[in-house]
C-alpha positions as CSV (number, residue, x, y, z in Angstrom):
1,M,-124.3,-134.5,170.5
2,V,-125.1,-137.9,169.0
3,K,-128.7,-137.4,169.8
4,N,-128.7,-134.0,168.0
5,N,-127.0,-135.4,164.9
6,S,-129.5,-138.2,164.8
7,A,-132.4,-135.8,164.9
8,K,-130.8,-133.7,162.1
9,L,-130.3,-136.9,160.0
10,G,-133.9,-138.0,160.6
11,W,-135.1,-134.5,159.5
12,W,-133.1,-134.6,156.3
13,L,-134.2,-138.1,155.5
14,A,-137.8,-137.0,155.9
15,V,-137.3,-134.0,153.6
16,C,-135.6,-136.3,150.9
17,V,-138.5,-138.8,151.1
18,V,-141.1,-136.0,150.7
19,L,-139.2,-134.5,147.7
20,A,-138.8,-138.0,146.0
21,L,-142.5,-138.7,146.4
22,S,-143.4,-135.3,145.0
23,C,-141.2,-135.9,141.9
24,M,-142.7,-139.3,141.3
25,A,-146.3,-137.9,141.6
26,G,-145.4,-135.2,139.1
27,A,-143.9,-137.7,136.7
28,Q,-147.0,-139.9,136.9
29,Q,-149.3,-137.0,136.2
30,D,-147.2,-136.1,133.1
31,K,-147.7,-139.7,131.8
32,K,-151.5,-139.5,132.2
33,A,-151.8,-136.2,130.2
34,P,-151.4,-137.2,126.5
35,A,-149.3,-134.8,124.4
36,K,-151.4,-132.6,122.2
37,S,-150.7,-133.6,118.7
38,D,-151.5,-131.2,115.9
39,V,-154.1,-131.9,113.2
40,T,-151.7,-131.7,110.3
41,G,-152.5,-134.4,107.7
42,N,-155.1,-135.6,105.2
43,Y,-158.5,-136.6,106.5
44,E,-161.1,-138.5,104.5
45,G,-164.8,-139.0,105.1
46,S,-168.1,-137.3,104.3
47,A,-170.4,-134.5,105.0
48,K,-174.2,-134.3,104.6
49,N,-176.2,-131.4,103.4
50,G,-179.6,-130.3,104.4
51,D,-181.2,-132.6,101.7
52,G,-179.4,-135.6,103.2
53,E,-177.0,-135.9,100.3
54,V,-173.7,-137.6,101.3
55,I,-170.8,-135.6,100.1
56,P,-167.4,-137.3,99.9
57,L,-164.9,-135.0,101.6
58,T,-161.1,-134.7,102.0
59,L,-159.5,-132.2,104.3
60,E,-155.8,-131.4,103.7
61,L,-154.7,-129.6,106.9
62,T,-151.5,-128.0,108.1
63,E,-151.4,-126.7,111.7
64,K,-148.7,-124.4,112.9
65,E,-148.9,-122.6,116.2
66,G,-152.6,-123.0,116.4
67,A,-153.3,-121.6,112.9
68,I,-154.6,-124.1,110.3
69,T,-154.2,-123.8,106.5
70,G,-155.1,-126.1,103.7
71,M,-157.7,-127.3,101.3
72,I,-161.2,-128.7,101.5
73,R,-161.9,-131.1,98.6
74,S,-165.4,-132.4,97.9
75,S,-167.7,-133.5,95.0
76,H,-169.0,-129.9,95.1
77,G,-165.6,-128.4,94.5
78,D,-162.3,-127.6,96.0
79,F,-162.1,-124.7,98.5
80,Q,-159.1,-123.0,100.0
81,I,-159.2,-122.6,103.8
82,S,-159.2,-118.8,104.3
83,S,-158.9,-118.9,108.1
84,G,-158.4,-121.9,110.4
85,S,-157.7,-122.2,114.1
86,R,-157.5,-124.7,116.9
87,K,-158.2,-124.1,120.6
88,E,-157.7,-127.3,122.6
89,D,-159.9,-129.9,120.9
90,A,-162.0,-127.4,118.9
91,V,-161.1,-126.8,115.2
92,T,-162.7,-124.0,113.1
93,L,-162.2,-123.8,109.4
94,E,-163.5,-120.9,107.3
95,F,-163.7,-121.0,103.5
96,D,-165.2,-119.2,100.5
97,A,-167.8,-121.5,98.7
98,Q,-168.0,-119.6,95.4
99,G,-168.9,-116.3,96.9
100,T,-170.7,-117.7,100.0
101,A,-168.9,-117.8,103.4
102,G,-168.6,-121.2,104.9
103,T,-167.5,-122.6,108.2
104,I,-166.6,-126.1,109.4
105,S,-166.6,-126.5,113.2
106,L,-164.9,-129.7,114.4
107,H,-164.0,-131.6,117.5
108,V,-160.7,-133.6,117.6
109,N,-161.0,-137.1,118.9
110,G,-157.8,-139.0,118.3
111,D,-157.4,-139.3,114.5
112,Q,-161.0,-138.4,113.9
113,L,-162.6,-135.0,113.4
114,T,-166.4,-134.7,113.8
115,G,-168.7,-131.7,113.7
116,T,-170.8,-129.5,111.4
117,W,-170.5,-127.3,108.4
118,T,-172.5,-124.3,107.2
119,A,-172.5,-122.3,104.0
120,G,-175.3,-119.9,103.1
121,G,-178.5,-121.5,104.1
122,D,-177.2,-125.1,103.9
123,G,-175.2,-127.3,106.4
124,G,-175.0,-130.6,108.1
125,P,-172.7,-133.1,109.9
126,V,-169.1,-133.8,109.0
127,D,-167.2,-136.9,109.9
128,V,-163.6,-137.5,108.7
129,K,-160.7,-139.7,109.8
130,K,-157.0,-139.2,109.3
131,A,-155.8,-141.1,106.2
132,A,-152.4,-142.3,105.2
133,A,-150.2,-139.7,103.6
134,P,-150.4,-139.8,99.9
135,P,-147.3,-141.1,98.1
136,D,-144.6,-138.5,97.4
137,K,-144.9,-137.8,93.6
138,A,-141.5,-136.2,93.5
139,S,-139.7,-139.3,94.8
140,G,-141.6,-141.6,92.4
141,I,-143.1,-143.7,95.2
């Protein structure tokens, strides 16, 4: 009887050790996978057109459930984002550039967005970085 109880205790102890190790491995795996943060915020940087002109650029983005809205502000004008989406690290922004459809395709890398833009027959690289939030005008800061 003692031998049988000892065998049962050993079996339960082995089960508990296996479960504990499985839980620790799962917890470590969760720590390695960074949480996906959304791209909401203001981004400042530049784009280049086909002629090599550097165009100062600000993106004002709001992401909600994978959909992105906001404004594109540049020295060539301000453009409302008509459609925006994010799938993993790929961001696509569509806009109307004074009657011409435009697209910005970006890759998220931390607080930086890099990629390309096209509108009509023009296009080029885009490189913007998340900027500090502008002061809240309503609070007087």
